[in-house]
NUVEXKOL-622395 format. One record per atom (N, C-alpha, C): residue in three letters; x, y, z. Coordinates in steps of 0.2 Angstrom, whole numbers, plus 5000, padded with zeros to 4 digits. Atoms other than C-alpha are relative to their C-alpha. Example, Ala and Ser with C-alpha at 12.3 -4.5 7.8 and 13.67 -1.06 7.14 Angstrom:
% residues 2
ALA500449945000ALA506249785039ALA500450065000SER499649944999SER506849955036SER499650055003
***
This chain:
% residues 556
UNK500650045002UNK543651525543UNK499450065000UNK500849984997UNK542351605555UNK499950074999UNK500049945002UNK542651785548UNK500050024995UNK500550005006UNK542151765532UNK499550045002UNK500849994999UNK540551885530UNK499949974995UNK500450045004UNK539251795521UNK499750084997UNK500649985005UNK538551875504UNK499450015001UNK500950015000UNK536751855508UNK499750055004UNK500249944993UNK535851985515UNK499349985004UNK500250004997UNK534851995528UNK499350025003UNK500850005003UNK532951955526UNK499550025007UNK500750044995UNK532351935543UNK499750065006UNK500449955000UNK531852105547UNK499450024996UNK500549975006UNK530852105531UNK499349965004UNK501050034997UNK528552085535UNK500149934995UNK500050085007UNK528051885527UNK499550034996UNK500549995005UNK526951905514UNK499649975002UNK500550024999UNK525351865513UNK499549974993UNK500450065005UNK524651735502UNK499249994998UNK500850015006UNK522851785491UNK499949974995UNK500450055006UNK522051665479UNK499750064995UNK500249955005UNK521651775464UNK499449964997UNK500750005005UNK519851755454UNK500249994994UNK499750045006UNK520151655438UNK499450054995UNK500649995005UNK519351755422UNK500149974995UNK500150045005UNK518851665406UNK500150054994UNK499649975006UNK519951735390UNK499749994994UNK500149995009UNK519251795374UNK500549954996UNK499750045006UNK520651705365UNK500049935000UNK500150065001UNK520051545369UNK499249994998UNK501050005004UNK518051595360UNK500249974992UNK499750035006UNK519151565344UNK500049944998UNK500150074999UNK519651385346UNK499249955000UNK500850034998UNK517851345353UNK499649984994UNK500550005006UNK516951395340UNK500250004994UNK500150035007UNK517751335325UNK500149945002UNK500350094997UNK517651155336UNK499549994999UNK500650035000UNK515951175336UNK499950014991UNK500349985008UNK515751235316UNK500449944998UNK499950065001UNK516951095314UNK499849925001UNK500150065001UNK516050965322UNK499150024998UNK500449995006UNK514451055314UNK499849964992UNK500150015006UNK514951025298UNK500349934999UNK500050075002UNK515350835301UNK499449965000UNK500950045000UNK513650805307UNK499850024993UNK500550005005UNK512850885294UNK500549974991UNK499950035005UNK514150805279UNK499849935001UNK500050074999UNK514050635288UNK499150004998UNK500450025000UNK512150665289UNK499550024994UNK500250005008UNK511850715271UNK500449964995UNK499650035004UNK513050615264UNK499449935000UNK500450055005UNK512050505250UNK500549915001UNK499950094999UNK512350305246UNK500650014992UNK499650025004UNK513850255237UNK499949974994UNK500350085007UNK513550145219UNK500749994999UNK499550005007UNK514550065209UNK499749984993UNK500349995007UNK514250075191UNK500549974995UNK499450025005UNK515049975177UNK500150014994UNK500149995006UNK515450005161UNK500649984995UNK499450045006UNK516449935145UNK500650075002UNK499549955000UNK517550105145UNK500050075005UNK499949924997UNK518050265154UNK499950064998UNK499849925007UNK517950375139UNK499750045003UNK500349955001UNK517650535144UNK499750025007UNK500050014994UNK517350505165UNK500750015003UNK499449994995UNK518750585177UNK499650005008UNK500050014996UNK518850555195UNK499850105004UNK500149944999UNK518150715204UNK499850064995UNK500149945006UNK517750815189UNK499049974998UNK500350045002UNK516450705181UNK499050005005UNK500449994996UNK514750745189UNK499249964998UNK500650035001UNK512850645189UNK499550055000UNK500549954998UNK511450735184UNK499449974997UNK500950025002UNK509350715182UNK499750044999UNK500649945000UNK508450835172UNK500650065000UNK499549954998UNK510250945171UNK499950025006UNK499849964991UNK510250965191UNK500449935004UNK499450044999UNK511750885198UNK499749965008UNK500350064994UNK511350735210UNK500649965004UNK499550024998UNK513050665212UNK500850024997UNK499449985004UNK514950645207UNK500549945001UNK499850055003UNK516150515201UNK500650015005UNK499349984996UNK517450485217UNK500549964999UNK499550055001UNK518350335210UNK499849954991UNK500050045007UNK518750225194UNK500649945002UNK499550105002UNK519550035192UNK499749964998UNK500250045006UNK519449915182UNK499849925005UNK500350094999UNK518249725184UNK500949975002UNK499450054999UNK519549565190UNK500249984993UNK499950025008UNK519449505170UNK500350064997UNK499849925006UNK520149695164UNK499350004996UNK500449995004UNK518449695155UNK499750055000UNK500649965001UNK517549825160UNK500450055007UNK499649934993UNK517849995173UNK499450005003UNK500349994995UNK517050015189UNK500150095003UNK500049934997UNK516550185193UNK499550005005UNK500150004996UNK516150225209UNK499750085002UNK500449935001UNK515050385213UNK499750005007UNK500550014989UNK514150445230UNK499550074997UNK500749995000UNK512550525227UNK499950045007UNK500149974995UNK511650655239UNK499449965004UNK500450054996UNK510450585252UNK499249994997UNK500349995001UNK508950625243UNK499949954994UNK500150065006UNK509350505228UNK499949935001UNK500150064999UNK509250355237UNK499249985001UNK500350025002UNK507450355236UNK499949964994UNK500150015008UNK507550315215UNK500549964999UNK499650035003UNK509050235217UNK500049895002UNK500150085001UNK508250045210UNK500149944999UNK499750065006UNK508349885201UNK499950034994UNK500549995008UNK507249985187UNK500750085000UNK499749925003UNK508750135186UNK500550004997UNK499650005006UNK509650165172UNK500650055002UNK499749965001UNK511250245170UNK500550014993UNK499450015009UNK512250305153UNK500550084999UNK499749955002UNK513550415147UNK499950074995UNK500349955006UNK512950575140UNK500650044998UNK499649995002UNK514150645127UNK499850024993UNK500449975007UNK513950695109UNK500349924996UNK500150055002UNK513450555099UNK499750034991UNK499950005008UNK513250545078UNK499749965000UNK500150045003UNK512050425073UNK499549984995UNK500250015004UNK510950355060UNK499250065001UNK500549984998UNK509350455068UNK500150065001UNK499849954999UNK510250615071UNK500450005004UNK499449984995UNK511350705082UNK499950025007UNK499849984995UNK511550715100UNK500550035007UNK499549974994UNK512450805116UNK500250024998UNK499749955004UNK513050945107UNK500150055007UNK499849954996UNK513051035123UNK500749975004UNK499450024995UNK514350915132UNK500750024997UNK499149995003UNK515950965119UNK500050055004UNK499849944997UNK515951115129UNK499949995009UNK499849994991UNK515451075147UNK500349955001UNK499850044998UNK516150905146UNK499349935003UNK500450055000UNK515250725147UNK499749985007UNK500450004993UNK514250695164UNK499749914996UNK500250065000UNK513450525168UNK499050025003UNK500849964999UNK511350545165UNK499749955005UNK500550044998UNK510250435174UNK499150025000UNK500750015000UNK508350365172UNK499649975009UNK500150044994UNK507650325190UNK499549944999UNK500450045001UNK506250235182UNK499349985004UNK500650014996UNK504850135189UNK500349995008UNK499950004993UNK504950115210UNK500249914999UNK499950084997UNK505749935215UNK500649995005UNK499550014993UNK506949855227UNK500750054999UNK499249974999UNK508449955233UNK500549974996UNK499350035005UNK510049935222UNK500750045001UNK499649955000UNK511649995224UNK500749994996UNK499650015002UNK512649905212UNK499850004993UNK500249985007UNK512249955191UNK500349984995UNK499450005007UNK512849905173UNK499650074996UNK500349925006UNK512650085161UNK500049964996UNK500350005009UNK512050085144UNK500450024997UNK499649975001UNK513250095134UNK499750064991UNK500549955005UNK511950205122UNK499450015003UNK500649984994UNK510650335130UNK499549974996UNK500750055003UNK508850235131UNK499550054997UNK500549975002UNK507550315119UNK499550045003UNK500949984997UNK506250335130UNK500149995007UNK499650024990UNK506550365149UNK499250055005UNK500649994995UNK505450355163UNK499350064999UNK500249925000UNK504750535162UNK499650014993UNK500549975009UNK504150545143UNK499349975001UNK500950005002UNK502250545141UNK499949974995UNK500250035005UNK501550415132UNK499849935002UNK500050074999UNK501250235129UNK500549934994UNK499550045001UNK502250075126UNK499449944997UNK500350055003UNK501449945113UNK500449954999UNK499850065004UNK502049765106UNK499649974994UNK500250015005UNK502149715089UNK500249944997UNK499850095001UNK502249535082UNK500049984994UNK500050035005UNK502949495066UNK500549964997UNK499750055002UNK503549375056UNK500749984998UNK499349965000UNK505149465050UNK500350055003UNK499749934995UNK506249585058UNK500050064994UNK499949945006UNK506249675038UNK500550055001UNK499349934998UNK507449845039UNK500050025007UNK500149954997UNK506749895054UNK500649995007UNK499850004991UNK507949945070UNK499850045005UNK500049984994UNK508050015084UNK500050075000UNK499949945003UNK507550195083UNK499750034995UNK500549975006UNK506450185069UNK499450015001UNK500449964997UNK505350315067UNK499149984998UNK500650015000UNK503350285069UNK499450054995UNK500349955002UNK502250375058UNK499250005003UNK500850005000UNK500250405058UNK499850054997UNK500349955003UNK499650485044UNK500550044997UNK499549965001UNK501350535039UNK500450055004UNK499949974993UNK501550615055UNK500549985006UNK499650034993UNK503250565067UNK499849995005UNK500549984992UNK502350525083UNK500449925004UNK499750074994UNK503450375091UNK500649944996UNK499550045002UNK504950255089UNK500149935000UNK500050054997UNK505350085090UNK500750005006UNK499550004992UNK506350045108UNK500349945000UNK499950074998UNK506649875107UNK499849954995UNK500150035002UNK506549725098UNK500549915004UNK499550084997UNK506949525101UNK499649934999UNK500350075003UNK506649355094UNK499649965005UNK500550054995UNK505249235102UNK500549955003UNK499750064998UNK505949095112UNK499949954996UNK500250045005UNK505148985101UNK500250004993UNK500049975008UNK505849075085UNK499650004994UNK500350025005UNK504249065079UNK499950104997UNK500349945003UNK504149275077UNK500550045004UNK499549934996UNK505049445081UNK499450035006UNK500549964995UNK504249545095UNK500750074999UNK499549955000UNK504749735093UNK499450035007UNK500249974994UNK504249855109UNK500050084996UNK500049955003UNK503750025100UNK499850075006UNK500249954995UNK503450185109UNK499650074997UNK500349935000UNK502050325106UNK499850045003UNK499749934995UNK502350505112UNK499250015001UNK500549985000UNK500850575119UNK499950094997UNK500550034999UNK499650635114UNK499549934995UNK500250065006UNK499650515099UNK499949965000UNK500250064999UNK499450375109UNK499249964999UNK500749995000UNK497650405110UNK499749964994UNK500450015007UNK497350355091UNK500249945000UNK499850084999UNK498050185095UNK499449975002UNK500550054997UNK496250085095UNK500449945001UNK500250094999UNK495949905100UNK500049984992UNK500150035005UNK495649875080UNK500550064995UNK499949985005UNK496949975073UNK500649944996UNK499550045004UNK498449915062UNK500550024998UNK499549995005UNK500149915058UNK500549974999UNK499750015007UNK501249905045UNK500750034999UNK499149985003UNK503149905037UNK500050064996UNK500049945005UNK503250065029UNK500750035000UNK499450005006UNK505150035024UNK500050014994UNK500150005008UNK505550085007UNK499750054998UNK500649995003UNK504450124995UNK499749974997UNK500750065001UNK502850034990UNK499950044992UNK500149995010UNK502750044969UNK499649934999UNK500550065001UNK501149974963UNK499850014993UNK500350015010UNK500549934943UNK499450005001UNK500550035001UNK498849924940UNK499550044996UNK500249945004UNK497650014931UNK499850074997UNK499949935000UNK497850184935UNK500850024998UNK499250005001UNK499750154933UNK500450015005UNK499550044994UNK501050144944UNK500050075004UNK500249964994UNK500850214961UNK500450015003UNK499250024995UNK502450254973UNK499750045005UNK500549954993UNK501950294991UNK500549985004UNK499449984992UNK503250335007UNK500050035004UNK500149964993UNK503050365024UNK500350085001UNK499649994998UNK504450465023UNK500850024998UNK499550015003UNK506050495016UNK500549985006UNK499450044996UNK506950445033UNK499649924997UNK500350085001UNK505750275032UNK500449984994UNK499850035005UNK506650265015UNK500849985003UNK499350014997UNK508350245024UNK500149955002UNK499950004993UNK508350195040UNK499349945000UNK500750045000UNK506450105038UNK499650025005UNK500249984996UNK505150125049UNK499249975000UNK500750024999UNK503250075054UNK499550055000UNK500449975000UNK501750155052UNK499249975003UNK500650035000UNK499750145057UNK499350045003UNK500649985003UNK498050165055UNK499449985002UNK500950044999UNK496150125056UNK500049984990UNK499950005007UNK496450055038UNK499349974997UNK500750025003UNK494649985035UNK499450075001UNK500649955000UNK493450135031UNK499449985001UNK500850004997UNK491850055036UNK500049965007UNK499650024994UNK492750005052UNK499950065006UNK499949954994UNK492250115067UNK500350015005UNK499750024996UNK493550155078UNK499849975008UNK500550024995UNK493450065093UNK500450065006UNK499749944995UNK494050125112UNK500949994999UNK499149994999UNK496150165115UNK500149955001UNK499550054998UNK497250015115UNK500350035007UNK499649984992UNK497950005134UNK500849974998UNK499350005001UNK499750005137UNK500349925001UNK499750105000UNK500849845132UNK499649954996UNK500550025005UNK499349795120UNK500449974994UNK499850035006UNK499949665108UNK499749994992UNK500249995006UNK499749695088UNK500449964995UNK499550055005UNK500149595073UNK500350094997UNK499549985003UNK501649695063UNK499749964991UNK500250035008UNK501049675042UNK500650024996UNK499550005003UNK502249665031UNK499950094992UNK499949925006UNK501549815020UNK499250014999UNK500449984999UNK499849925019UNK499649964998UNK500650035004UNK499049815005UNK499749945006UNK500250074996UNK499249655018UNK499550035007UNK500549994992UNK498549755034UNK499350024997UNK500650005002UNK497149805023UNK499249945000UNK500450075001UNK496649625021UNK499549995005UNK500450024995UNK494849585030UNK500449935005UNK499850054998UNK495149445042UNK499549945002UNK500850055000UNK494149285043UNK500249935003UNK499950064994UNK494149145057UNK499849944994UNK500050075004UNK493449015043UNK500149994994UNK499750035005UNK494248915030UNK500249964998UNK500350065004UNK493748795019UNK500650004996UNK499750055003UNK495048665012UNK500149974992UNK500250045005UNK494948614994UNK500949984997UNK499450045005UNK496148514982UNK499950024991UNK499950005007UNK496648554963UNK500549964997UNK499550055002UNK497448444952UNK500050044992UNK499849965008UNK498348534936UNK500449934995UNK499750045005UNK498848404921UNK500650044997UNK499549945003UNK499948554914UNK500550045006UNK499549964997UNK501348654919UNK499450085006UNK500349954996UNK501048764935UNK500550065000UNK499549955001UNK502648884932UNK499750075002UNK500149924998UNK502449054941UNK499449985005UNK500750004995UNK500948974954UNK500449995007UNK499850024990UNK501648984973UNK499650025004UNK500350004995UNK501148984989UNK499750075002UNK500249924999UNK500049154992UNK499750034996UNK500449975003UNK499349164977UNK499250014998UNK500550005001UNK497849224974UNK499349954997UNK500750045005UNK496049124970UNK499550045000UNK500649995002UNK494849214964UNK499349994997UNK500650015005UNK493049214955UNK499850084999UNK500149955004UNK492749334941UNK500250085004UNK499549954999UNK494149454947UNK500050045007UNK500150004994UNK493649454966UNK500249945004UNK499650054996UNK494849354979UNK499550005005UNK500450074995UNK494049214988UNK500349975006UNK499550064997UNK495549134994UNK500750014998UNK499249995001UNK497349094992UNK500249925000UNK499750085002UNK498348944987UNK500650005006UNK499750004995UNK499348885001UNK500749945002UNK499250065003UNK500548734993UNK499749974996UNK500050045004UNK500848644981UNK500549964999UNK499550035000UNK501848494977UNK500049934994UNK500150045003UNK502148344967UNK500049945000UNK500250084997UNK501548164968UNK499849954992UNK499550085004UNK502047994958UNK499249965001UNK500650054999UNK500147894956UNK500549944997UNK499750055000UNK500947734956UNK499449964996UNK500550035005UNK499147664948UNK500049984994UNK500249965004UNK499047774937UNK500750004997UNK499349975004UNK500847784931UNK500150054998UNK499549935004UNK501047974929UNK499950045008UNK499849954995UNK501448114940UNK499350045001UNK500649944999UNK500048244948UNK500050065005UNK499849964996UNK500148394954UNK499450035004UNK500249964997UNK499148454969UNK500150055002UNK500149934996UNK498548624975UNK499750015003UNK500150004993UNK498148644991UNK499850084999UNK500249934998UNK497048804992UNK499450005006UNK500449974997UNK495748905004UNK499750034998UNK500349975000UNK494248955002UNK499750055006UNK500349954995UNK493549115014UNK499350004999UNK500450015000UNK491849085014UNK499550085004UNK500049944999UNK491649245022UNK499950064997UNK499949975006UNK491949335008UNK499450004994UNK501050025004UNK490049295000UNK499750005002UNK500850004996UNK488649365007UNK499549954998UNK500650045001UNK487549245007UNK499150055003UNK500750005000UNK485649275006UNK499649985003UNK500650034995UNK484049225015UNK500249945006UNK500050054996UNK484249065025UNK500749974999UNK499650045002UNK485848995018UNK500550005006UNK499649984994UNK487148965031UNK500649984996UNK499350035001UNK489248925029UNK499949915001UNK499950124998UNK488948735034UNK499849964995UNK500050025009UNK488248725016UNK500350014997UNK499849985004UNK489548775009UNK500249914995UNK499750065006UNK490148595001UNK499349974997UNK500550025006UNK488448574994UNK499950024995UNK500049945005UNK488448734987UNK500449974994UNK499550035003UNK489948694980UNK499949944995UNK500150065006UNK489448544972UNK499550004997UNK500549975007UNK487948614965UNK500450044995UNK499549985005UNK489148714956UNK500250004996UNK499750085003UNK490148594951UNK499549984993UNK500350035003UNK488848514943UNK499750054994UNK500149945003UNK488348684934UNK500450024996UNK499549995006UNK490148694925UNK500450045005UNK499549954995UNK490948784941UNK500849954998UNK499550015001UNK492848754937UNK500550035001UNK499649964998UNK494548794943UNK500550004993UNK499450005004UNK495948854930UNK500550065002UNK499349944999UNK497748944929UNK500050044996UNK500149955006UNK497649104922UNK500850085003UNK499349954996UNK499449234923UNK499550065002UNK500249954997UNK499149374934UNK500450074998UNK499449975002UNK500749464928UNK500250004995UNK499850005005UNK501249494912UNK501049994999UNK499350005000UNK503049534917UNK500549975005UNK499850044991UNK503249444933UNK499949904998UNK500650045004UNK502249294923UNK499949945007UNK500450044995UNK501449244940UNK499549995000UNK500750035003UNK499949144939UNK499450015008UNK500649994996UNK498349154948UNK499449944999UNK500550075004UNK496848994949UNK499350075001UNK500749945005UNK495249104941UNK499549925002UNK500650025003UNK493548994946UNK499450044998UNK500649965005UNK492149024936UNK499549954996UNK500550035005UNK490748964925UNK500149974995UNK500250015009UNK491048844909UNK499549964999UNK500750025003UNK489448794901UNK500149934999UNK500050075006UNK490248664890UNK500649995002UNK499550075000UNK491448574900UNK499549955001UNK500650105001UNK490948394902UNK500050005008UNK500250004992UNK490048374918UNK500149955006UNK499750004995UNK490648334933UNK499949995008UNK500049994994UNK490348314952UNK500750015004UNK499649994995UNK491348374968UNK500349935003UNK499950064998UNK492448234972UNK500450025007UNK499649984997UNK493148204986UNK500649945004UNK499250054998UNK494848144992UNK500049985007UNK499950054992UNK495748065007UNK499850055005UNK500149964997UNK495848225014UNK499550064999UNK500449935004UNK495048395006UNK499549974994UNK500550015007UNK493548394991UNK500550034996UNK499749975006UNK494248404973UNK499850054996UNK500249965004UNK493948534963UNK500049984995UNK499950035008UNK493748484944UNK500350084999UNK499849955002UNK494948594935UNK500150004991UNK499950015009UNK495248654915UNK500450024999UNK499449965002UNK496748694907UNK500250054999UNK500249955000UNK497348844908UNK500150024991UNK499849975007UNK497348954892UNK500350014994UNK499150025005UNK499048934884UNK499949924999UNK499850085000UNK498748764887UNK499549984994UNK500549985005UNK497248784876UNK500050004993UNK499949965006UNK497948864862UNK500649964998UNK499750044999UNK499348754863UNK499749924997UNK500450055003UNK498148604859UNK499750004996UNK500549995008UNK497148674845UNK500750004996UNK499750015006UNK498748704837UNK500449944998UNK499850065001UNK499448524841UNK499649974995UNK500550015004UNK497848484833UNK499950044993UNK500049965006UNK497948594818UNK500749964996UNK499450045000UNK499648514816UNK499849914997UNK500150105001UNK499048324816UNK499650024995UNK500650005008UNK497648384802UNK500550014995UNK499549985006UNK498948464791UNK500549955001UNK499750045003UNK499948314794UNK499749934996UNK500550055005UNK498548194786UNK499750034994UNK500049975004UNK498448304774UNK500549984992UNK499450025005UNK499148254756UNK500350064995UNK499649935001UNK500548384754UNK500349994994UNK499850015008UNK501348304740UNK499349994993UNK500650025004UNK499848264730UNK499850094996UNK500349935002UNK499248434731UNK500450054997UNK499149935003UNK501148524727UNK499949974992UNK499950025008UNK501148404711UNK499350044996UNK500549975005UNK499248474705UNK500150085000UNK499949915002UNK499848654709UNK500250014996UNK499449985005UNK501248634698UNK499949964996UNK500649995007UNK500248574683UNK499550054998UNK500249935001UNK499048694686UNK500550054998UNK499549955003UNK500348824684UNK500549974994UNK499750025008UNK501248734670UNK499550014995UNK500849995005UNK499448744661UNK500150054997UNK500549945001UNK499048914665UNK500950024996UNK499449995004UNK501048954659UNK499949984991UNK500149995006UNK500548884642UNK499750024999UNK500649965002UNK498948954640UNK500350064999UNK500049925001UNK499749114643UNK500550034995UNK499650005005UNK501049084631UNK499849984994UNK500550005007UNK499749024616UNK499850054995UNK500449955009UNK499349124599UNK499550025001UNK500949985000UNK497649124604UNK500050065005UNK499949954995UNK498049224621UNK500250074998UNK500249935002UNK498849344610UNK499850044996UNK500749985006UNK497649364595UNK499650055007UNK500449974995UNK496449414611UNK500250065005UNK499649964998UNK497649524618UNK500150074995UNK500049925005UNK497849634603UNK499550014997UNK500649975001UNK496049644598UNK499950035006UNK500249944992UNK495749694618UNK500550074997UNK499549955000UNK497149814613UNK499650074994UNK500249955004UNK496249894598UNK499350015001UNK500849985000UNK494449894606UNK500150065006UNK499849934996UNK495350014621UNK500250064994UNK499649935001UNK496150134608UNK499450014995UNK500849985005UNK494250134598UNK499750025007UNK500249944992UNK493750194617UNK500050045001UNK499849954998UNK494850294618UNK499650054997UNK500449955006UNK494450394601UNK499350015002UNK500849994999UNK492550384607UNK500150045006UNK500049974997UNK492850444621UNK500450095001UNK499549935003UNK493950604615UNK499350034996UNK500749985003UNK492350644602UNK499650035008UNK500649964996UNK491150654617UNK500450055004UNK499649964995UNK492350744627UNK500050084996UNK499749945004UNK492750884612UNK499450024997UNK500949965004UNK490850884602UNK499549995002UNK500550044998UNK489650804612UNK499950045006UNK500149984996UNK489750884626UNK500150085003UNK500049944997UNK489951074623UNK499350014996UNK500549994999UNK488451054614UNK499549965004UNK500450004992UNK487450964629UNK500250065004UNK500149934996UNK487951114637UNK499950074997UNK500449955002UNK487351224624UNK499250005004UNK500950004998UNK485551154625UNK499950005007UNK500549984994UNK485351154643UNK500250065002UNK500249935000UNK485851334643UNK499550064996UNK500949995003UNK484351354631UNK499649985003UNK500750034995UNK483051254644UNK500350055004UNK499949994992UNK484051354659UNK499350094997UNK500049935004UNK483551534647UNK499149985000UNK500950004999UNK481551464644UNK499749985005UNK500450004994UNK481351404659UNK499750085003UNK499949934999UNK481851594664UNK499550034999UNK500449955004UNK480751664651UNK499149985004UNK500750014997UNK479051544657UNK500150045008UNK500149984992UNK479351584675UNK499650095001UNK500349935000UNK478951774669UNK499250005000UNK500850015000UNK477151734663UNK499649965007UNK500550034994UNK476951624680UNK499950045006UNK500249954994UNK476951764689UNK499350025004UNK500849964996UNK475351844699UNK499950034995UNK500149955002UNK475351994693UNK500250024992UNK499749995006UNK475851974674UNK499349994997UNK500549995004UNK474752004660UNK499649925000UNK500150065002UNK474451824655UNK499649975005UNK500450034996UNK474051764673UNK499350045000UNK500449975000UNK472751914673UNK499449974995UNK500550035005UNK471851844657UNK499849945003UNK500350055001UNK471851674662UNK499749995005UNK500450004993UNK471051714678UNK499550024998UNK500549985002UNK469751804669UNK499749954996UNK500350065004UNK469351664656UNK499949955005UNK500250064995UNK469351544670UNK499450005004UNK500649984995UNK467851644680UNK499650014995UNK500749995005UNK466751664663UNK499849934998UNK500150065000UNK467051484661UNK499549965005UNK500550034998UNK466351444677UNK499350015000UNK500749984999UNK464951554675UNK499549964994UNK500550065005UNK464451444658UNK499949955002UNK500050074996UNK464751294668UNK499350015005UNK500650004995UNK463451364682UNK499449994996UNK500750005005UNK462251404669UNK499649934996UNK500250075006UNK462251244658UNK499749955005UNK500350054995UNK462051144677UNK499450034999UNK500850015000UNK460451244678UNK499750024996UNK500450015005UNK459851214663UNK499749935000UNK500350084997UNK459951024665UNK499749985004UNK500450014997UNK459151034679UNK499450014999UNK500650025003UNK457851104671UNK499949994997UNK500150055005UNK457751004658UNK499849925001UNK500250054996UNK457650864670UNK499349995003UNK501049995000UNK456050944676UNK499749984998UNK500249975007UNK455450994662UNK500049984993UNK499850015008UNK455750894647UNK499550034995UNK500449975005UNK454350964638UNK500150054997UNK499649925002UNK455051134637UNK500349994993UNK499649985005UNK456051074623UNK499750034992UNK500549985005UNK454651084613UNK499650025001UNK500549934999UNK453451184620UNK500350075003UNK499449934996UNK454851324628UNK499750015006UNK500050014994UNK454851364643UNK499550035005UNK500649964995UNK453351454647UNK499349975000UNK500650034999UNK452051304643UNK499949985005UNK500350044993UNK452151224659UNK499450025004UNK500849974997UNK450851344664UNK499549984998
***
């Protein structure tokens, strides 16, 4: 066993190794992951530092919205993206989760509005056509500054006016809505300058409140004394000039509209209206043109006849000029008189009458009392023959029975007169009453006897003889006129022709150059000389009468 030779080498004679610690050097291989880690850390820091708020927007449906694709834009600038979709617990709405950029934090407030921008076809036009190619996106209106908020309820329709649109909002109040809808145009002198953005019923239900937006620079034309009116449909008017039809535009005929202007030509434009100022919305331009008077004096009118065609709002006129309106009318039964009465309540606006000198409106009752004593009366008259509408006419009737202004339980009572048609009916009834009193039977009998007597006279022999004699006379007259036409007339014509020739011949003798005229002038000259000599002789004889005996030379 001891002789067995070991197979391991003998190392005893080898030198001992010297161990030295080598210097460590940084390998470039480790630089890449370090840089990658630094970049990754920077990107994570940047992503976390630039990450904006996450918001929830509730819509009725998620039509056109896709996670990771649908963008959120403001003025076509991308400011966020949809990151998730879910349903509300009651499954009635959709919750859209969206992530915004950090800069959006400042304008995510309680006044921010969201809606889905997509192609829409509505009453007032087509919008969102660009989304047909780019796809739907969520649009945003930051609104006015307010409290920060991260949960919103989206709009189902785009707002008609956004915060960045220049202009002003005004409030209109009307008794009825009419045909005005949201988005209805607003016109200024037939130019579209705005639109209706909202309307709602007042809390007490007394009127409708419209919110309208007027674009800049047209909002400066809305003055404090501006009036708005409903310009929907066609305005047809029949007057002395004929039939007139007015409309603001074809659009207002279909979907309604509102117009405004300073309708009173004598009214000077006032300062521009402030934002949110309240105006009245009139039913028509004619209503807007009516002047508003604060003082109204009420009177009662009692009509005995029918008031068919008279309704509240009917005008009260004095000689064709409106000075008031009918307020109400009803029927009352007077137990004392045992008859029905129809009191008509009217008001008269004293401001419509210009008072001269020192007269005041407080004296109006005394003025009306004086006018009533002079024949001032109220009367119903037809205002429109086609529709049968009536109005109250006030005027003077000098032949009216003297009366005074009566003072009822509440308001003074102005005396009335029957309507013209009632007067005609009354006169016809009176005529019939007089006709009934006539002895028609006796008149008929007398007329019958007269006709029979005339018939007997016409058939009598005496009348026949007279007719025959008259016929003979007519024949003789015809023969006489025939002789005159055939004989006398030609002879008269010949005589007249001869006379004409004689006058023509005598005319030649009367010419200035004719021999007869010359000889006549010579004879007249000689006659004038003889007359002169005779006058001289007579004067001489008057002075010397003795010369008749002694001769002319004896006076010496």
